C-alpha positions as CSV (number, residue, x, y, z in Angstrom):
1,M,20.6,-149.1,-119.7
2,P,22.9,-152.2,-119.6
3,H,21.3,-155.2,-121.2
4,T,22.0,-158.9,-121.0
5,V,21.6,-161.6,-123.6
6,V,21.2,-165.1,-122.1
7,A,21.9,-167.7,-124.8
8,L,20.9,-171.3,-124.7
9,H,22.7,-173.7,-127.1
10,Y,21.7,-176.6,-129.3
11,W,21.6,-180.3,-128.4
12,A,25.0,-181.8,-128.4
13,G,26.5,-178.3,-128.4
14,A,27.9,-175.9,-125.8
15,G,27.6,-172.3,-124.8
16,H,30.7,-171.2,-126.7
17,E,28.8,-171.6,-130.0
18,F,27.8,-168.0,-129.3
19,D,31.3,-166.6,-128.9
20,S,31.3,-165.1,-132.4
21,L,28.5,-162.8,-131.3
22,R,30.4,-161.1,-128.6
23,P,32.3,-158.6,-130.8
24,L,29.1,-157.9,-132.7
25,L,27.0,-156.7,-129.8
26,S,26.9,-153.2,-128.4
27,P,29.4,-152.3,-125.7
28,D,26.6,-152.1,-123.0
29,T,25.3,-155.6,-123.8
30,Q,26.5,-158.6,-121.7
31,L,26.4,-162.1,-123.2
32,L,25.8,-165.1,-120.9
33,A,26.0,-168.4,-122.6
34,P,26.1,-171.3,-120.1
35,D,26.7,-174.9,-120.9
36,L,23.4,-176.7,-120.1
37,P,23.5,-179.7,-117.8
38,G,25.0,-182.7,-119.5
39,F,26.6,-180.7,-122.2
40,G,30.0,-179.0,-122.6
41,Q,31.6,-178.8,-119.2
42,Q,28.4,-178.6,-117.2
43,P,27.7,-181.6,-115.0
44,A,24.1,-182.4,-114.3
45,P,22.8,-181.7,-110.7
46,L,22.0,-184.7,-108.5
47,H,18.7,-186.4,-109.6
48,F,18.4,-184.1,-112.7
49,D,15.9,-185.7,-115.1
50,Y,17.0,-183.9,-118.3
51,S,13.4,-182.9,-119.2
52,V,12.5,-179.7,-120.9
53,R,10.9,-178.5,-117.7
54,A,14.0,-179.4,-115.6
55,Y,16.2,-177.4,-118.0
56,A,13.8,-174.4,-117.7
57,D,14.1,-174.6,-113.9
58,W,17.9,-174.8,-114.2
59,V,18.0,-171.7,-116.4
60,A,15.7,-169.8,-114.0
61,A,18.1,-170.6,-111.1
62,Y,21.0,-169.5,-113.3
63,L,19.3,-166.2,-113.9
64,A,18.7,-165.7,-110.2
65,E,22.3,-166.6,-109.4
66,H,23.7,-164.1,-111.9
67,R,21.1,-161.4,-110.9
68,V,19.9,-161.0,-114.4
69,N,17.0,-158.5,-114.5
70,N,17.0,-156.8,-117.9
71,F,17.5,-159.4,-120.6
72,T,16.8,-161.0,-124.0
73,L,16.5,-164.8,-124.0
74,L,18.2,-166.4,-127.1
75,G,17.5,-170.0,-127.7
76,H,19.0,-172.2,-130.4
77,S,17.4,-175.6,-131.4
78,M,17.0,-177.5,-128.2
79,G,17.8,-174.3,-126.3
80,G,14.9,-172.7,-128.3
81,K,12.3,-175.1,-126.8
82,I,13.7,-174.5,-123.3
83,A,13.7,-170.8,-123.9
84,L,10.0,-170.9,-125.0
85,L,8.9,-172.7,-121.9
86,L,10.9,-170.3,-119.6
87,A,9.6,-167.2,-121.4
88,A,6.0,-168.5,-121.0
89,R,6.6,-168.4,-117.2
90,R,7.2,-164.6,-117.6
91,P,10.5,-164.3,-115.6
92,A,11.1,-160.9,-114.2
93,G,13.2,-158.6,-116.5
94,L,12.6,-160.6,-119.8
95,R,12.2,-158.1,-122.6
96,R,12.4,-160.2,-125.7
97,L,12.7,-163.8,-127.0
98,V,14.9,-164.6,-130.1
99,L,14.6,-168.2,-131.4
100,L,17.2,-169.7,-133.7
101,S,15.9,-172.8,-135.6
102,P,14.1,-174.0,-132.4
103,S,12.9,-177.4,-131.7
104,P,9.2,-176.9,-132.1
105,P,7.0,-176.6,-129.0
106,S,5.0,-179.7,-130.0
107,H,6.6,-183.0,-131.2
108,E,9.7,-182.4,-133.3
109,P,9.2,-184.3,-136.6
110,M,11.6,-187.3,-136.5
111,S,11.0,-190.8,-137.8
112,D,11.6,-193.8,-135.7
113,H,14.4,-194.8,-138.0
114,D,16.2,-191.4,-137.6
115,R,15.7,-191.4,-133.8
116,A,17.2,-194.9,-133.6
117,A,20.1,-193.9,-135.8
118,A,20.8,-190.8,-133.7
119,L,20.7,-192.8,-130.5
120,A,23.2,-195.3,-131.9
121,A,25.5,-192.5,-133.1
122,Y,26.4,-191.6,-129.5
123,G,30.2,-191.3,-129.0
124,Q,31.1,-192.2,-132.5
125,P,33.6,-189.8,-134.1
126,A,32.7,-190.6,-137.7
127,E,29.0,-190.0,-136.9
128,A,29.8,-186.7,-135.2
129,E,31.7,-185.6,-138.3
130,K,28.8,-186.5,-140.5
131,T,26.4,-184.6,-138.3
132,A,28.5,-181.5,-138.3
133,R,28.6,-181.4,-142.1
134,K,24.9,-182.3,-142.4
135,I,23.5,-179.5,-140.2
136,T,25.6,-176.7,-141.9
137,F,25.0,-175.3,-145.3
138,Q,28.5,-173.9,-145.9
139,P,31.6,-175.5,-144.6
140,L,32.7,-174.1,-141.2
141,P,36.3,-172.9,-140.6
142,T,38.5,-175.8,-139.6
143,A,38.6,-174.8,-135.9
144,A,34.9,-174.2,-135.6
145,H,34.1,-177.5,-137.3
146,A,36.5,-179.3,-134.9
147,T,34.7,-177.6,-131.9
148,V,31.3,-178.8,-133.1
149,V,32.5,-182.3,-133.4
150,A,34.3,-182.2,-130.0
151,D,31.1,-180.8,-128.3
152,N,29.1,-183.7,-129.8
153,L,31.5,-186.3,-128.5
154,R,31.7,-184.9,-124.9
155,T,27.9,-184.8,-124.4
156,Q,27.0,-187.0,-121.5
157,R,25.0,-190.1,-122.4
158,P,21.8,-189.3,-120.3
159,A,21.5,-185.9,-121.8
160,W,21.9,-187.3,-125.3
161,D,19.4,-190.1,-124.9
162,Q,16.8,-188.2,-122.9
163,W,16.5,-185.4,-125.4
164,L,16.1,-187.8,-128.3
165,E,13.6,-190.1,-126.5
166,H,11.6,-187.5,-124.5
167,G,12.7,-183.9,-125.1
168,T,11.9,-183.9,-128.8
169,R,8.5,-185.5,-128.0
170,T,7.5,-183.1,-125.2
171,D,4.6,-180.9,-126.0
172,I,4.6,-177.5,-124.3
173,T,2.1,-175.8,-126.6
174,A,-0.5,-175.4,-123.8
175,E,2.0,-173.5,-121.6
176,L,2.7,-171.0,-124.5
177,A,-0.7,-169.4,-124.0
178,T,1.0,-167.1,-121.5
179,L,3.8,-166.1,-123.8
180,A,3.6,-162.3,-124.1
181,V,7.0,-160.8,-124.9
182,P,8.0,-159.8,-128.4
183,C,9.4,-162.8,-130.4
184,H,11.7,-163.1,-133.4
185,L,12.1,-166.5,-135.1
186,L,15.1,-167.1,-137.4
187,V,15.7,-170.2,-139.5
188,G,18.3,-171.0,-142.1
189,A,16.8,-171.3,-145.5
190,H,18.8,-174.6,-146.0
191,D,18.1,-176.0,-142.5
192,K,17.6,-179.8,-142.9
193,A,17.3,-180.5,-139.2
194,V,14.1,-178.4,-138.7
195,T,13.1,-176.9,-142.0
196,P,11.6,-173.4,-142.5
197,A,8.3,-175.0,-143.5
198,T,8.3,-176.9,-140.3
199,Q,8.9,-173.8,-138.3
200,R,6.0,-172.0,-140.1
201,R,3.7,-174.9,-139.3
202,L,4.7,-176.0,-135.8
203,T,6.4,-173.0,-134.1
204,L,5.2,-169.7,-135.6
205,P,1.5,-170.3,-134.8
206,H,2.3,-170.6,-131.1
207,L,4.1,-167.3,-130.9
208,P,2.3,-164.0,-130.0
209,A,0.6,-162.2,-132.8
210,G,3.0,-160.0,-134.7
211,S,6.1,-162.1,-134.0
212,S,8.8,-161.7,-136.7
213,F,9.9,-164.5,-138.9
214,T,13.2,-164.4,-140.8
215,E,14.4,-167.0,-143.3
216,V,18.2,-166.5,-143.4
217,P,19.7,-167.3,-146.9
218,E,22.9,-169.3,-147.3
219,A,22.5,-170.8,-143.8
220,G,21.7,-174.2,-142.3
221,H,21.0,-175.2,-138.7
222,L,24.0,-173.7,-136.9
223,L,23.1,-170.0,-137.3
224,P,25.4,-168.6,-134.6
225,L,28.4,-170.2,-136.4
226,E,27.3,-169.8,-140.0
227,V,25.7,-166.3,-139.9
228,P,26.6,-164.5,-136.7
229,T,26.0,-161.1,-138.1
230,A,22.3,-162.1,-138.9
231,V,21.9,-163.3,-135.3
232,A,23.5,-160.2,-133.9
233,A,21.1,-158.0,-136.0
234,A,18.1,-159.9,-134.6
235,L,19.2,-159.1,-131.1
236,E,19.1,-155.3,-131.7
237,F,16.1,-153.4,-130.5
């Protein structure tokens, strides 16, 4: 039966971070990886408030528009938190949830100093370069690195600020009581953005009993770009 993977990207990223997965998926699997509002080439709808719940609503509308009815939801970092909330709503046709270094469902650990520094880094090429190198364990190919930097720099300011000031602090743990689909959590062993220990402490306890946890060696935060084969393997049933 044809199957769809709906992939939600990381903060200051874009949907094409998942392009390297396409040749690794089975021929009967379709990959949909939209740019979320305020990122990549996706403008935000009128009066969009950039909250985690607004993003989950937007993705739900995207699923309806594309008539997705048999799918795996794949969420990376910010996209992981959005995917968690959407999955807890039990959308029709959702078969599985795969989380890649997700922003935890409670408050994401971030000091006031780091949050202020991230807010001040908006639109600065040198800071975008620094971030791209910090969140990866092994150097990316030149073209991939340039894309990560470009995606960072074209993020719209409201999307940038609202995630740092509110999205990272949004607590959706109460909603996760209704999460029932099989879940697989992957995190890079060398992830400095949201460490494996943080995922074990703040994310794994809120997933259904029996959820899988994989710590991927030789990887940092950008799993789809660093270790696409490991991500593709996690998407197999």
